[in-house]
C-alpha positions as YAML, in Angstrom:
chain: A
units: angstrom
residues:
- id: 1
  name: MET
  ca: [94.51, 92.78, 150.57]
- id: 2
  name: ASN
  ca: [95.20, 96.47, 150.32]
- id: 3
  name: PRO
  ca: [93.63, 98.09, 147.24]
- id: 4
  name: SER
  ca: [93.99, 101.81, 146.79]
- id: 5
  name: ARG
  ca: [91.64, 103.76, 149.00]
- id: 6
  name: THR
  ca: [89.70, 106.94, 148.52]
- id: 7
  name: ALA
  ca: [89.97, 109.80, 150.97]
- id: 8
  name: PRO
  ca: [87.77, 109.26, 154.03]
- id: 9
  name: ALA
  ca: [84.29, 110.73, 153.81]
- id: 10
  name: ALA
  ca: [83.42, 113.45, 156.27]
- id: 11
  name: LEU
  ca: [81.94, 112.18, 159.51]
- id: 12
  name: PRO
  ca: [78.51, 113.49, 160.55]
- id: 13
  name: PRO
  ca: [78.72, 116.83, 162.40]
- id: 14
  name: LEU
  ca: [78.74, 116.68, 166.18]
- id: 15
  name: PRO
  ca: [76.74, 119.06, 168.36]
- id: 16
  name: GLY
  ca: [78.84, 121.93, 169.65]
- id: 17
  name: PRO
  ca: [78.90, 125.66, 170.27]
- id: 18
  name: SER
  ca: [80.70, 126.65, 167.07]
- id: 19
  name: PRO
  ca: [80.70, 124.76, 163.77]
- id: 20
  name: ALA
  ca: [84.08, 123.95, 162.28]
- id: 21
  name: SER
  ca: [85.20, 125.27, 158.91]
- id: 22
  name: PRO
  ca: [85.34, 122.78, 155.99]
- id: 23
  name: ASP
  ca: [89.14, 122.67, 156.28]
- id: 24
  name: GLN
  ca: [88.95, 121.94, 160.00]
- id: 25
  name: THR
  ca: [86.33, 119.25, 159.44]
- id: 26
  name: HIS
  ca: [88.49, 117.57, 156.79]
- id: 27
  name: PHE
  ca: [91.53, 117.71, 159.08]
- id: 28
  name: VAL
  ca: [89.65, 116.19, 162.03]
- id: 29
  name: THR
  ca: [88.04, 113.51, 159.85]
- id: 30
  name: THR
  ca: [91.37, 112.49, 158.34]
- id: 31
  name: ALA
  ca: [93.09, 112.51, 161.73]
- id: 32
  name: LEU
  ca: [90.38, 110.33, 163.30]
- id: 33
  name: HIS
  ca: [90.59, 107.78, 160.49]
- id: 34
  name: GLN
  ca: [94.38, 107.68, 160.71]
- id: 35
  name: PHE
  ca: [94.28, 107.35, 164.50]
- id: 36
  name: ALA
  ca: [91.75, 104.50, 164.30]
- id: 37
  name: GLU
  ca: [93.79, 102.73, 161.63]
- id: 38
  name: SER
  ca: [96.97, 103.04, 163.71]
- id: 39
  name: LEU
  ca: [95.29, 101.57, 166.78]
- id: 40
  name: GLY
  ca: [93.84, 98.72, 164.75]
- id: 41
  name: ASN
  ca: [97.23, 97.93, 163.26]
- id: 42
  name: ALA
  ca: [98.78, 97.95, 166.73]
- id: 43
  name: ILE
  ca: [96.30, 95.33, 167.91]
- id: 44
  name: ASP
  ca: [96.82, 93.19, 164.81]
- id: 45
  name: ALA
  ca: [100.59, 93.30, 165.44]
- id: 46
  name: LYS
  ca: [100.09, 91.28, 168.62]
- id: 47
  name: ASP
  ca: [99.46, 88.22, 166.48]
- id: 48
  name: PRO
  ca: [101.02, 87.56, 163.05]
- id: 49
  name: HIS
  ca: [97.98, 85.47, 162.10]
- id: 50
  name: THR
  ca: [95.74, 88.54, 162.25]
- id: 51
  name: SER
  ca: [97.97, 90.86, 160.22]
- id: 52
  name: MET
  ca: [95.83, 93.45, 158.42]
- id: 53
  name: HIS
  ca: [92.63, 92.00, 159.92]
- id: 54
  name: SER
  ca: [91.32, 95.29, 161.33]
- id: 55
  name: ASP
  ca: [92.19, 97.06, 158.08]
- id: 56
  name: GLU
  ca: [90.30, 94.45, 156.07]
- id: 57
  name: VAL
  ca: [87.29, 94.62, 158.39]
- id: 58
  name: ALA
  ca: [87.17, 98.41, 158.17]
- id: 59
  name: GLU
  ca: [87.34, 98.49, 154.38]
- id: 60
  name: ALA
  ca: [84.89, 95.62, 153.84]
- id: 61
  name: ALA
  ca: [82.45, 97.06, 156.39]
- id: 62
  name: ARG
  ca: [82.48, 100.45, 154.66]
- id: 63
  name: ALA
  ca: [81.85, 98.80, 151.28]
- id: 64
  name: LEU
  ca: [79.04, 96.73, 152.78]
- id: 65
  name: ALA
  ca: [77.48, 99.80, 154.40]
- id: 66
  name: LEU
  ca: [77.46, 101.61, 151.07]
- id: 67
  name: ALA
  ca: [75.94, 98.53, 149.41]
- id: 68
  name: MET
  ca: [73.11, 98.74, 151.95]
- id: 69
  name: GLY
  ca: [72.37, 102.31, 150.89]
- id: 70
  name: LEU
  ca: [73.93, 104.12, 153.83]
- id: 71
  name: THR
  ca: [75.38, 107.56, 153.16]
- id: 72
  name: PRO
  ca: [79.15, 108.02, 152.76]
- id: 73
  name: SER
  ca: [79.22, 109.78, 156.15]
- id: 74
  name: GLN
  ca: [77.43, 106.88, 157.84]
- id: 75
  name: ALA
  ca: [79.75, 104.41, 156.13]
- id: 76
  name: ALA
  ca: [82.73, 106.47, 157.31]
- id: 77
  name: VAL
  ca: [81.66, 106.03, 160.93]
- id: 78
  name: ILE
  ca: [81.39, 102.26, 160.44]
- id: 79
  name: HIS
  ca: [84.83, 102.33, 158.80]
- id: 80
  name: VAL
  ca: [86.30, 103.91, 161.95]
- id: 81
  name: ALA
  ca: [84.55, 101.32, 164.14]
- id: 82
  name: GLY
  ca: [85.89, 98.54, 161.93]
- id: 83
  name: HIS
  ca: [89.45, 99.65, 162.59]
- id: 84
  name: LEU
  ca: [88.75, 99.71, 166.34]
- id: 85
  name: HIS
  ca: [86.52, 96.66, 166.74]
- id: 86
  name: ASP
  ca: [89.22, 94.45, 168.30]
- id: 87
  name: ILE
  ca: [90.98, 97.08, 170.40]
- id: 88
  name: GLY
  ca: [89.87, 95.25, 173.55]
- id: 89
  name: LYS
  ca: [92.20, 92.39, 172.64]
- id: 90
  name: ILE
  ca: [95.02, 94.54, 174.00]
- id: 91
  name: GLY
  ca: [94.06, 93.01, 177.35]
- id: 92
  name: VAL
  ca: [94.07, 89.39, 176.14]
- id: 93
  name: PRO
  ca: [97.37, 87.61, 176.86]
- id: 94
  name: ASP
  ca: [99.51, 86.78, 173.82]
- id: 95
  name: SER
  ca: [99.62, 83.18, 175.03]
- id: 96
  name: VAL
  ca: [95.86, 83.00, 174.47]
- id: 97
  name: LEU
  ca: [95.74, 84.84, 171.14]
- id: 98
  name: LYS
  ca: [98.57, 82.72, 169.70]
- id: 99
  name: LYS
  ca: [97.58, 79.39, 171.22]
- id: 100
  name: GLN
  ca: [97.79, 76.56, 168.69]
- id: 101
  name: GLY
  ca: [95.17, 74.30, 170.24]
- id: 102
  name: PRO
  ca: [91.65, 74.65, 171.63]
- id: 103
  name: LEU
  ca: [91.12, 77.29, 174.30]
- id: 104
  name: THR
  ca: [90.25, 76.36, 177.86]
- id: 105
  name: ALA
  ca: [87.05, 77.71, 179.39]
- id: 106
  name: ALA
  ca: [89.03, 80.39, 181.24]
- id: 107
  name: GLU
  ca: [90.90, 81.39, 178.07]
- id: 108
  name: TRP
  ca: [87.66, 81.59, 176.13]
- id: 109
  name: ARG
  ca: [86.18, 83.85, 178.80]
- id: 110
  name: ALA
  ca: [89.21, 86.14, 178.44]
- id: 111
  name: VAL
  ca: [88.66, 86.39, 174.69]
- id: 112
  name: ARG
  ca: [84.93, 87.01, 175.08]
- id: 113
  name: ARG
  ca: [85.64, 90.02, 177.29]
- id: 114
  name: HIS
  ca: [87.33, 91.96, 174.50]
- id: 115
  name: PRO
  ca: [84.20, 93.78, 173.21]
- id: 116
  name: GLU
  ca: [83.47, 95.18, 176.67]
- id: 117
  name: ALA
  ca: [87.14, 95.98, 177.22]
- id: 118
  name: GLY
  ca: [87.28, 97.78, 173.88]
- id: 119
  name: ALA
  ca: [84.18, 99.81, 174.65]
- id: 120
  name: ALA
  ca: [85.65, 100.78, 178.02]
- id: 121
  name: ILE
  ca: [88.85, 101.97, 176.33]
- id: 122
  name: LEU
  ca: [86.95, 104.09, 173.80]
- id: 123
  name: GLU
  ca: [84.11, 105.32, 176.03]
- id: 124
  name: PRO
  ca: [85.96, 108.42, 177.34]
- id: 125
  name: VAL
  ca: [86.33, 109.72, 173.76]
- id: 126
  name: ALA
  ca: [83.22, 111.87, 173.39]
- id: 127
  name: ALA
  ca: [83.21, 111.87, 169.59]
- id: 128
  name: LEU
  ca: [83.29, 108.08, 169.39]
- id: 129
  name: ASN
  ca: [80.37, 107.91, 171.81]
- id: 130
  name: ARG
  ca: [78.27, 110.44, 169.91]
- id: 131
  name: LEU
  ca: [78.94, 108.76, 166.58]
- id: 132
  name: GLY
  ca: [77.95, 105.34, 167.92]
- id: 133
  name: VAL
  ca: [81.40, 103.81, 167.46]
- id: 134
  name: VAL
  ca: [81.59, 102.66, 171.09]
- id: 135
  name: ASP
  ca: [78.31, 100.74, 170.76]
- id: 136
  name: MET
  ca: [79.45, 99.16, 167.49]
- id: 137
  name: VAL
  ca: [82.64, 97.92, 169.15]
- id: 138
  name: LEU
  ca: [80.71, 96.69, 172.19]
- id: 139
  name: HIS
  ca: [78.18, 94.70, 170.15]
- id: 140
  name: HIS
  ca: [80.11, 93.36, 167.14]
- id: 141
  name: HIS
  ca: [79.92, 89.79, 168.52]
- id: 142
  name: GLU
  ca: [76.17, 89.83, 169.10]
- id: 143
  name: ARG
  ca: [74.19, 87.43, 166.92]
- id: 144
  name: TRP
  ca: [70.90, 88.02, 165.14]
- id: 145
  name: ASP
  ca: [69.30, 85.11, 167.05]
- id: 146
  name: GLY
  ca: [70.37, 86.44, 170.47]
- id: 147
  name: THR
  ca: [73.05, 83.84, 171.24]
- id: 148
  name: GLY
  ca: [75.98, 86.24, 170.91]
- id: 149
  name: TYR
  ca: [77.86, 88.28, 173.49]
- id: 150
  name: PRO
  ca: [78.27, 90.30, 175.62]
- id: 151
  name: HIS
  ca: [74.57, 91.14, 176.11]
- id: 152
  name: GLY
  ca: [72.65, 88.63, 174.00]
- id: 153
  name: LEU
  ca: [70.92, 91.33, 171.94]
- id: 154
  name: THR
  ca: [68.65, 90.16, 169.14]
- id: 155
  name: GLY
  ca: [67.68, 91.33, 165.67]
- id: 156
  name: ALA
  ca: [67.29, 95.05, 165.14]
- id: 157
  name: GLY
  ca: [68.19, 95.60, 168.80]
- id: 158
  name: ILE
  ca: [71.81, 95.21, 167.71]
- id: 159
  name: PRO
  ca: [73.25, 98.47, 166.30]
- id: 160
  name: LEU
  ca: [73.29, 98.35, 162.50]
- id: 161
  name: GLY
  ca: [76.98, 99.20, 162.39]
- id: 162
  name: ALA
  ca: [77.74, 96.24, 164.65]
- id: 163
  name: ARG
  ca: [75.67, 93.95, 162.41]
- id: 164
  name: ILE
  ca: [77.66, 95.09, 159.39]
- id: 165
  name: ILE
  ca: [81.00, 94.73, 161.16]
- id: 166
  name: SER
  ca: [80.01, 91.23, 162.29]
- id: 167
  name: VAL
  ca: [79.78, 90.07, 158.67]
- id: 168
  name: ALA
  ca: [83.00, 91.83, 157.64]
- id: 169
  name: ASP
  ca: [84.83, 90.48, 160.71]
- id: 170
  name: SER
  ca: [83.72, 86.90, 160.10]
- id: 171
  name: LEU
  ca: [84.57, 87.09, 156.40]
- id: 172
  name: SER
  ca: [88.10, 88.40, 157.03]
- id: 173
  name: ALA
  ca: [88.71, 85.86, 159.81]
- id: 174
  name: MET
  ca: [87.59, 82.90, 157.70]
- id: 175
  name: LEU
  ca: [89.95, 83.89, 154.88]
- id: 176
  name: GLN
  ca: [92.99, 84.12, 157.18]
- id: 177
  name: ASN
  ca: [95.10, 81.33, 158.62]
- id: 178
  name: ARG
  ca: [94.65, 81.07, 162.37]
- id: 179
  name: PRO
  ca: [96.63, 79.00, 164.92]
- id: 180
  name: TYR
  ca: [93.72, 76.57, 165.27]
- id: 181
  name: ARG
  ca: [92.76, 76.17, 161.56]
- id: 182
  name: ALA
  ca: [93.77, 76.89, 158.00]
- id: 183
  name: ALA
  ca: [92.12, 79.62, 155.98]
- id: 184
  name: LEU
  ca: [88.91, 78.71, 154.20]
- id: 185
  name: ASP
  ca: [88.71, 79.05, 150.44]
- id: 186
  name: ILE
  ca: [86.59, 81.90, 149.13]
- id: 187
  name: ASP
  ca: [83.61, 79.78, 148.07]
- id: 188
  name: ARG
  ca: [83.41, 78.09, 151.47]
- id: 189
  name: ALA
  ca: [83.64, 81.46, 153.25]
- id: 190
  name: CYS
  ca: [80.84, 82.90, 151.10]
- id: 191
  name: ARG
  ca: [78.67, 79.86, 151.82]
- id: 192
  name: GLU
  ca: [79.26, 80.29, 155.55]
- id: 193
  name: ILE
  ca: [78.12, 83.92, 155.37]
- id: 194
  name: GLU
  ca: [74.98, 82.84, 153.50]
- id: 195
  name: ARG
  ca: [74.36, 80.00, 155.94]
- id: 196
  name: GLY
  ca: [74.53, 82.40, 158.88]
- id: 197
  name: ALA
  ca: [71.68, 84.62, 157.63]
- id: 198
  name: GLY
  ca: [68.94, 84.73, 160.24]
- id: 199
  name: THR
  ca: [71.02, 83.08, 162.95]
- id: 200
  name: GLN
  ca: [74.44, 84.69, 163.27]
- id: 201
  name: PHE
  ca: [73.91, 87.53, 160.81]
- id: 202
  name: ASP
  ca: [71.25, 90.08, 159.89]
- id: 203
  name: PRO
  ca: [69.55, 88.68, 156.75]
- id: 204
  name: GLY
  ca: [69.45, 92.18, 155.27]
- id: 205
  name: VAL
  ca: [73.21, 92.57, 155.66]
- id: 206
  name: VAL
  ca: [73.79, 89.17, 154.07]
- id: 207
  name: ALA
  ca: [71.51, 90.13, 151.17]
- id: 208
  name: ALA
  ca: [73.60, 93.28, 150.63]
- id: 209
  name: PHE
  ca: [76.77, 91.17, 150.74]
- id: 210
  name: ARG
  ca: [75.29, 88.90, 148.09]
- id: 211
  name: ARG
  ca: [74.47, 91.85, 145.82]
- id: 212
  name: ALA
  ca: [77.86, 93.51, 146.16]
- id: 213
  name: SER
  ca: [80.21, 90.65, 147.01]
- id: 214
  name: GLY
  ca: [82.59, 91.52, 144.20]
- id: 215
  name: ARG
  ca: [83.18, 95.03, 145.54]
- id: 216
  name: ILE
  ca: [83.38, 93.84, 149.15]
- id: 217
  name: LEU
  ca: [85.64, 90.83, 148.60]
- id: 218
  name: ARG
  ca: [88.36, 92.83, 146.87]
- id: 219
  name: PHE
  ca: [89.40, 94.06, 150.30]
- id: 220
  name: VAL
  ca: [89.89, 90.58, 151.75]
- id: 221
  name: SER
  ca: [90.48, 88.13, 148.88]
- id: 222
  name: PRO
  ca: [91.89, 87.97, 145.34]
- id: 223
  name: ALA
  ca: [88.92, 85.77, 144.32]
- id: 224
  name: GLU
  ca: [85.15, 86.18, 144.17]
- id: 225
  name: CYS
  ca: [82.30, 83.96, 145.32]
- id: 226
  name: GLY
  ca: [81.63, 81.15, 142.85]
...
């Protein structure tokens, strides 16, 4: 889905010797969002089954962040991280990403490395480090109960942006056809998000999804939860 978007909110100011003018801040903010979106689209292009996935994750994550009461600037940072969350898949072979059947143990290990690979790609960009984007990318596959990867973080030890992106990522993925399964219908996907509260997902994030599902789902589905 690709509903009309509003202009990106300004990102929080970064420490530096001389503050930028409002025009410069707007230019940098817009450029960063466009750059992140372009990189996300490039990753999605590796696999036709994930077309628009990063775009959907970014938009749904921003809507979810706002539903949780975060400021527009905080939501804008999460929006950038949503576009970049899968950038580490650039190092995963196409044969693995497009495989029709179950992955082997070695192939699964290759896929599971993508959060760390993505963080390593983004880490040299000082602004993305200071804004927390690198940590969000690194930890978007952690689980609330500590069984996720790469570091097995638990609960509030997982960056909030990563917890939000986790829900948006899972929602978008469930509603897309993948080589190994057909897309889920919207009601089943919503039930899976609810079922994951307290295990895979932060219960607070799931509660915000429940409250604002209509606004969030418009970025990933033509339907709403039943």
